[in-house]
C-alpha positions as a printed Julia matrix, in Angstrom:
313×3 Matrix{Float64}:
 122.5   41.55  -73.72
 118.52  41.7   -71.77
 117.31  44.5   -70.65
 116.51  42.7   -67.73
 120.57  43.04  -67.0
 120.7   46.73  -67.03
 119.84  49.59  -65.0
 117.45  52.23  -66.37
 120.32  54.39  -66.37
 122.13  51.95  -69.23
 124.52  50.81  -66.91
 124.4   46.65  -66.65
 123.2   45.79  -62.85
 125.88  45.14  -60.42
 125.51  40.87  -60.81
 125.91  41.73  -64.51
 129.12  43.87  -63.95
 130.92  41.56  -61.66
 130.19  38.87  -64.43
 131.47  41.2   -67.14
 135.26  42.35  -64.63
 135.7   38.47  -64.32
 136.85  38.02  -67.92
 140.2   38.88  -68.55
 141.94  40.54  -71.73
 145.75  39.81  -72.23
 148.21  41.56  -73.83
 148.36  42.19  -77.4
 151.56  42.68  -79.69
 149.09  42.88  -82.79
 147.45  45.84  -82.63
 143.49  45.86  -81.94
 141.4   48.96  -83.16
 145.36  50.65  -83.42
 146.97  49.87  -80.19
 149.42  47.71  -79.15
 150.01  46.44  -75.64
 152.25  44.71  -73.35
 153.01  43.83  -69.41
 155.67  45.41  -67.55
 156.79  44.02  -64.28
 158.02  46.61  -61.65
 158.13  44.35  -58.69
 157.52  40.78  -58.61
 157.93  40.69  -55.14
 154.89  42.92  -54.8
 153.13  41.6   -57.87
 153.1   45.12  -59.01
 153.28  45.73  -62.77
 151.44  47.68  -65.2
 149.66  47.72  -69.05
 151.41  49.5   -71.54
 149.26  51.03  -74.45
 150.83  52.4   -77.41
 149.41  53.64  -80.59
 150.11  52.3   -84.0
 151.67  55.42  -86.3
 148.95  55.77  -88.99
 146.45  58.43  -90.28
 146.12  60.0   -86.69
 149.37  59.53  -84.82
 152.45  60.27  -87.19
 155.57  58.44  -85.61
 157.6   61.14  -85.43
 154.28  62.6   -82.88
 155.53  63.7   -79.27
 152.97  61.87  -77.26
 151.48  62.75  -74.01
 151.62  59.43  -70.97
 148.62  58.98  -68.72
 148.97  56.73  -65.82
 146.01  55.71  -65.33
 144.55  53.64  -61.93
 141.5   51.55  -62.08
 138.56  51.39  -59.86
 136.82  49.09  -57.93
 136.53  49.99  -54.34
 140.58  49.09  -53.53
 139.28  45.64  -53.3
 138.95  44.29  -56.69
 139.78  44.25  -60.09
 143.15  44.98  -62.39
 144.26  46.28  -65.85
 143.93  42.63  -67.49
 139.91  43.04  -66.59
 138.78  43.29  -70.06
 136.39  46.16  -69.13
 139.59  47.9   -68.16
 141.37  46.79  -71.2
 138.88  48.02  -73.38
 138.74  51.52  -71.2
 142.62  52.12  -71.93
 142.38  51.05  -75.25
 139.6   53.68  -76.29
 141.75  56.36  -74.26
 145.03  55.38  -76.06
 143.64  55.62  -79.2
 141.03  58.4   -79.02
 143.36  60.53  -76.99
 146.66  59.93  -79.04
 148.64  59.03  -75.95
 150.86  56.31  -74.22
 148.57  54.83  -71.38
 149.92  53.11  -68.61
 147.54  50.94  -66.44
 148.7   50.41  -63.16
 148.45  47.02  -60.83
 148.44  47.78  -57.55
 148.23  45.74  -54.4
 144.52  45.23  -52.98
 142.41  45.37  -49.91
 141.63  44.32  -46.9
 145.05  42.15  -47.3
 146.85  45.6   -48.23
 145.42  48.43  -46.61
 145.8   52.26  -47.03
 148.21  53.65  -47.86
 149.45  50.75  -49.51
 147.51  51.48  -52.45
 149.11  55.05  -52.94
 152.8   53.71  -52.41
 151.92  51.15  -55.18
 150.76  54.17  -57.51
 153.62  56.49  -56.49
 156.1   53.13  -57.13
 154.88  53.36  -60.72
 155.81  56.72  -61.41
 159.23  56.08  -60.16
 159.67  53.41  -61.82
 158.76  54.78  -65.0
 161.4   58.27  -64.37
 164.44  55.99  -63.51
 163.84  53.27  -66.46
 164.02  52.65  -69.69
 161.0   50.43  -70.33
 161.06  47.85  -73.36
 157.84  48.99  -75.37
 158.31  52.77  -74.63
 158.33  54.18  -77.92
 161.0   57.02  -78.29
 158.42  59.85  -78.58
 156.55  58.95  -75.37
 157.25  62.56  -73.59
 157.19  61.61  -69.49
 157.74  65.19  -69.31
 153.78  65.56  -70.16
 152.13  63.21  -67.59
 148.75  63.15  -67.05
 147.82  61.03  -64.18
 144.25  59.65  -64.18
 141.55  57.5   -62.45
 138.21  56.03  -61.8
 136.58  55.68  -58.29
 138.6   54.72  -56.19
 141.27  54.79  -58.8
 140.53  58.2   -59.09
 140.84  58.86  -55.32
 144.0   57.12  -55.83
 145.58  59.21  -58.49
 144.61  62.51  -56.31
 146.59  61.18  -53.3
 149.47  60.29  -55.81
 149.42  63.78  -57.34
 150.08  65.01  -53.82
 152.74  62.79  -53.51
 154.47  63.48  -56.82
 154.36  67.33  -56.02
 156.4   66.75  -53.18
 159.43  64.66  -54.76
 161.95  65.34  -57.59
 162.06  63.2   -60.58
 164.69  63.01  -62.98
 162.53  63.33  -66.36
 159.04  62.92  -65.26
 156.48  65.65  -64.44
 152.34  65.53  -64.05
 150.91  68.48  -65.61
 147.25  67.07  -65.42
 145.21  65.29  -62.95
 141.68  63.56  -64.69
 139.82  62.11  -61.93
 136.22  60.18  -63.27
 133.88  59.93  -60.19
 136.33  60.48  -57.68
 135.46  57.79  -54.41
 135.98  60.83  -51.31
 133.72  60.75  -48.67
 132.82  62.05  -44.9
 131.65  60.34  -42.0
 128.15  62.48  -42.4
 125.74  61.28  -45.44
 125.82  63.62  -48.45
 122.16  64.69  -50.02
 123.22  62.47  -52.72
 124.48  59.59  -50.79
 120.66  59.95  -48.95
 119.11  60.7   -52.35
 120.49  57.41  -53.78
 120.98  54.83  -50.86
 119.85  51.64  -52.72
 122.02  52.89  -56.02
 122.0   49.21  -58.24
 125.65  49.93  -58.47
 127.27  51.39  -55.28
 124.88  51.55  -52.32
 125.73  52.7   -48.81
 126.46  48.93  -48.16
 128.97  48.61  -50.44
 131.2   51.75  -50.72
 131.09  51.32  -46.32
 132.64  47.9   -47.3
 135.24  49.16  -49.31
 136.12  51.81  -46.7
 136.12  49.4   -43.95
 138.45  47.47  -45.19
 140.42  49.53  -47.15
 140.94  52.65  -44.36
 143.33  52.02  -41.47
 142.13  49.85  -38.52
 139.74  51.95  -36.05
 139.5   55.13  -39.02
 136.09  56.11  -40.24
 135.5   58.48  -43.3
 136.64  61.47  -42.2
 140.63  60.0   -42.65
 141.66  62.04  -45.0
 142.08  59.15  -47.68
 138.72  59.31  -47.63
 137.57  62.63  -46.71
 140.43  64.8   -48.46
 138.32  68.22  -48.25
 137.95  67.43  -44.3
 139.34  69.26  -41.25
 142.11  66.5   -40.95
 142.86  66.14  -44.74
 146.37  67.91  -45.77
 146.49  71.72  -46.75
 147.32  71.87  -50.42
 147.31  75.59  -50.96
 151.01  76.16  -50.65
 151.66  73.37  -52.94
 152.5   75.51  -56.5
 153.27  72.51  -58.44
 149.89  70.38  -57.95
 148.34  70.06  -61.51
 145.21  71.11  -63.37
 142.66  68.54  -62.05
 139.27  67.41  -64.41
 137.06  66.31  -62.65
 133.97  63.94  -63.72
 130.74  63.88  -61.87
 127.43  62.1   -62.52
 124.18  63.37  -61.67
 122.62  59.98  -60.89
 125.98  59.03  -58.75
 125.68  58.84  -54.79
 129.23  60.09  -55.3
 127.76  63.42  -57.1
 127.76  65.65  -53.44
 131.75  64.55  -52.62
 132.99  65.02  -56.29
 131.6   68.88  -56.41
 133.05  69.02  -52.68
 136.11  68.02  -53.89
 135.97  70.47  -56.42
 135.07  73.64  -54.34
 138.2   72.14  -52.19
 139.92  72.59  -54.86
 139.31  75.95  -55.72
 139.58  77.28  -51.73
 142.87  75.83  -52.27
 143.36  77.93  -55.19
 144.26  74.88  -57.43
 143.09  75.35  -60.95
 139.85  73.05  -62.18
 137.1   71.95  -64.38
 134.34  70.05  -63.56
 132.19  67.9   -66.12
 128.94  67.4   -64.76
 126.75  65.32  -66.58
 122.82  65.24  -64.68
 121.84  61.68  -66.14
 125.17  59.96  -65.9
 124.88  56.95  -63.04
 128.62  55.69  -61.39
 130.19  53.81  -64.23
 129.51  55.58  -67.08
 132.46  56.28  -68.43
 133.07  52.59  -69.11
 130.26  52.13  -71.44
 130.63  53.86  -74.79
 127.29  53.12  -75.99
 126.08  55.61  -73.09
 126.4   59.29  -74.6
 127.94  60.57  -72.16
 130.6   58.35  -72.11
 131.65  59.83  -75.57
 131.1   63.26  -74.24
 133.73  62.85  -71.34
 136.27  61.55  -73.82
 135.91  64.79  -75.73
 136.04  67.04  -72.42
 139.19  64.91  -71.59
 140.69  65.86  -75.11
 140.16  69.56  -74.67
 141.56  69.34  -71.65
 144.5   67.78  -72.46
 144.98  69.78  -75.62
 144.96  73.05  -73.36
 147.35  72.03  -71.07
 149.66  70.37  -73.63
 149.76  73.59  -75.5
 151.07  76.14  -72.54
């Protein structure tokens, strides 16, 4: 890829990103990088499905080892992409391999055809489906009692809201013990300093993020809606939700979402929740999707430590 196709941060320019995400990857029953994958239908009428990633038993994962389950929600401003896009297939395969976990990458319906709260409902439906069904391809050593919700950007927003819904639901076996939010897509009507400083960011400038919110939020809503501003005056008070999972938040110093992500961490602390902030000063939006960016590998290590600590409890 020519240097002209990349920003100074190492992340490809937007047009190149769009081109990369146009490529699709099929599921593979033959191991690729030590991981097999398959697609599982949740509800054909609503086009709900997920891609299941399972590590092949070997040197890193013994066949009898109990494996945690990561339920992953992709980004794309609530408007774009799906688990079968190659960058997400690569990312989820990497998470499966490096974290020794089962990964469930959820396909949810997109805006503007489907507005909020459709995406949250779809994301939560995946949890209920996993909890109540025997799923082909799920290995016997998958431990749904040790579930992590995860997502990037808009998918991290979705993961947060699904976590809140999960805390208020009684599952048969599934238990969410951790929440991994990667550069979560939150906002408020008043622009943050990082938005002002990075107004023309090559990945998510104002025009793009404003378009995402306009097409996702209920008609007539602004960015102070609790779906966007989880830390705002209209937001749900989670102080009394005692089973809200420990949360890891990845913050990029060169990301327009930087200040809203910091604000999210502060709000979680005020709500008396366990939160770990992993901030990378030189990381732009989408850094996690590109393994050659050093911060991407650093964050994988951060996730590994976060999960290890929770699984050891």
